[in-house]
C-alpha positions in Angstrom: 0.3 0.3 -0.1 1.1 3.8 -0.4 2.5 5.5 2.2 2.5 9.8 2.4 6.9 9.1 1.8 5.5 7.1 -1.7 3.1 10.1 -2.9 4.9 12.9 -4.6 1.9 15.1 -5.3 -2.1 14.7 -3.9 -4.7 16.0 -5.9 -7.3 16.5 -3.3 -11.7 17.5 -4.0 -12.8 18.8 -1.0 -16.0 17.4 -1.2 -15.5 13.2 -0.6 -17.3 10.3 0.7 -16.9 10.0 4.4 -14.1 12.4 4.6 -13.9 16.0 3.6 -11.3 17.8 1.2 -10.2 19.9 4.5 -10.0 17.6 7.1 -7.8 15.7 4.0 -5.7 18.8 3.9 -5.3 19.1 7.7 -4.3 15.5 8.2 -1.7 15.9 5.4 -0.1 18.8 7.0 -0.4 18.4 10.7 0.1 15.0 10.5 -2.6 11.8 12.5 -1.3 9.0 15.0 -4.3 7.7 16.0 -4.4 4.1 15.9 -5.8 4.4 12.1 -3.7 6.3 10.5 0.2 7.1 11.5 1.1 9.9 8.9 4.2 11.7 9.3 3.6 15.4 9.1 3.8 17.6 5.5 5.6 20.9 4.5 4.1 22.4 1.2 7.9 21.2 -0.4 7.6 17.9 0.7 4.5 16.9 -0.5 2.5 19.3 -3.0 -1.1 19.6 -2.4 -4.1 20.4 -5.3 -7.2 20.8 -4.9 -9.0 19.8 -7.5 -12.9 21.3 -7.2 -16.6 22.2 -7.9 -16.7 24.3 -5.0 -14.5 27.1 -6.2 -16.2 30.8 -4.5 -13.7 32.3 -2.5 -13.6 31.2 0.7 -13.7 28.0 -0.5 -10.6 28.6 -2.7 -9.2 30.9 0.4 -9.9 27.8 3.3 -8.0 25.9 0.7 -4.9 28.0 0.4 -4.8 28.7 4.1 -4.9 25.1 5.4 -1.6 24.6 4.0 -3.1 23.3 -0.6 -0.5 24.5 -2.9 -3.0 25.3 -5.6 -6.5 25.5 -6.6 -8.0 24.2 -9.9 -11.6 24.6 -10.4 -14.1 22.2 -11.9 -14.6 21.2 -14.9 -11.2 20.3 -15.8 -9.3 21.9 -18.1 -6.0 19.2 -18.4 -3.9 21.8 -20.1 -4.2 23.7 -16.5 -3.9 20.7 -15.0 -0.9 19.3 -15.9 0.5 22.6 -16.1 0.0 22.7 -12.0 1.3 19.3 -11.0 4.5 20.2 -13.4 4.9 23.2 -11.5 4.6 21.5 -8.6 6.5 18.9 -9.3 9.3 21.0 -10.7 10.0 23.2 -7.4 9.5 20.0 -5.4 12.1 18.7 -7.3 14.2 22.3 -7.6 14.1 21.9 -3.3 15.0 18.2 -3.6 12.7 16.7 -2.2 11.4 13.6 -4.6 11.7 10.6 -3.6 
């Protein structure tokens, strides 16, 4: 199974079954060790997070970025924009020497 140490970038939707994307961002940034999950905290450089969501009101974008997402891409997906965003974030990660 994959663990956050094996992930170079996370794409998170804000609306998912069982857990919302805001909580996922919080766990990835702050870590969690609650018996079910043992996930260390990750900085923006270690694990870029791109929000991909149809919830694109300014308060949704602001909250996601304040919680630690690197970028916000709205749905419907424009693939060129998504590819560009992913390339940009992974390039930054490589330049910071954080890719696995």
